[in-house]
C-alpha positions in Angstrom: -0.1 -0.1 0.0 3.0 2.2 0.7 4.5 1.9 -2.7 1.2 2.8 -4.2 0.8 5.8 -2.4 4.3 6.6 -3.4 3.8 6.2 -7.0 0.5 8.2 -6.9 2.2 11.0 -5.1 4.9 11.2 -7.3 2.7 10.8 -10.7 0.2 13.6 -9.3 3.3 16.0 -8.7 5.0 14.9 -12.0 1.6 16.0 -13.8 1.0 18.8 -11.6 4.4 20.5 -12.5 4.9 19.2 -16.3 1.4 20.3 -17.2 -0.7 22.0 -14.3 2.0 24.7 -13.9 2.4 25.9 -17.5 -1.3 25.8 -18.1 -1.7 27.8 -15.0 0.8 30.3 -15.3 -0.3 31.0 -19.2 -2.1 34.0 -19.0 -2.9 36.0 -22.4 -5.2 38.8 -23.5 -5.9 38.2 -27.0 -3.0 37.5 -29.2 -0.6 38.9 -26.3 1.1 36.6 -23.4 1.2 38.8 -20.4 2.5 36.2 -18.3 6.6 36.0 -17.6 8.2 32.8 -19.2 10.9 33.3 -16.5 8.4 32.6 -13.8 7.1 29.6 -15.1 10.6 28.4 -15.5 11.7 29.2 -11.7 8.6 27.6 -10.9 9.4 24.3 -12.5 12.7 24.4 -11.5 12.1 24.7 -7.9 9.2 22.2 -8.2 11.5 19.8 -9.9 14.1 20.5 -7.0 12.1 20.3 -4.1 10.2 17.1 -5.4 13.7 15.4 -6.0 14.8 16.7 -2.4 11.6 15.1 -0.9 12.0 12.0 -2.4 15.8 11.8 -0.7 14.7 12.7 2.5 11.7 10.1 2.0 14.3 7.6 1.2 16.7 8.1 4.2 14.2 9.0 7.2 10.9 8.0 5.8 10.6 4.3 5.1 12.0 1.5 7.0 11.1 -1.2 3.8 13.9 -1.7 1.2 11.4 -1.5 -1.4 9.7 1.5 -0.6 13.3 3.0 0.1 14.4 1.8 -3.6 10.9 3.4 -5.1 11.6 6.6 -3.5 15.4 6.6 -4.7 14.0 5.5 -8.2 11.7 8.6 -8.4 14.5 11.1 -6.7 16.5 9.9 -9.9 13.3 10.7 -12.1 13.0 14.0 -10.8 16.8 14.8 -10.7 17.4 13.7 -14.4 14.4 16.5 -15.3 16.1 18.9 -13.1 19.5 18.5 -14.6 17.7 18.6 -18.3 15.6 21.7 -17.6 19.0 23.3 -16.3 20.9 22.3 -19.3 17.8 23.7 -21.6 18.0 26.9 -19.2 21.6 27.3 -19.9 21.7 26.4 -23.9 23.6 23.3 -23.7 20.8 21.4 -25.2 17.8 22.5 -27.6 14.9 21.1 -29.2 15.7 22.3 -32.6 15.6 18.7 -34.1 12.2 18.0 -33.0 11.0 21.4 -34.3 12.3 20.9 -37.8 10.7 17.2 -37.4 7.5 18.4 -36.8 7.5 21.1 -39.2 8.4 18.6 -41.7 5.7 16.2 -40.7 3.3 19.1 -40.9 4.4 19.9 -44.6 4.2 16.3 -45.6 0.8 15.5 -44.0 
């Protein structure tokens, strides 16, 4: 039961951070976007960091069972990788131009 709760809580947090946060902070007035993209990125970065730290603390101090601790470490790694990818994207070390080009090619040919 604890493993189910760990997975459910982390999945809900992941959906909240990756879908809900951008949707909630995306304010538009006609064709103008009036919300700050920097604010969205800072909230996402902070949310991912808090989620990773929370899973690490839960693995260290929250659960006594080996399977529950392993699951918390697994979720901490997922949030850590997302945090790393977000940081690399913000610094310009990686980009998704290849995805944009592929989608434009697909749109042109369909």
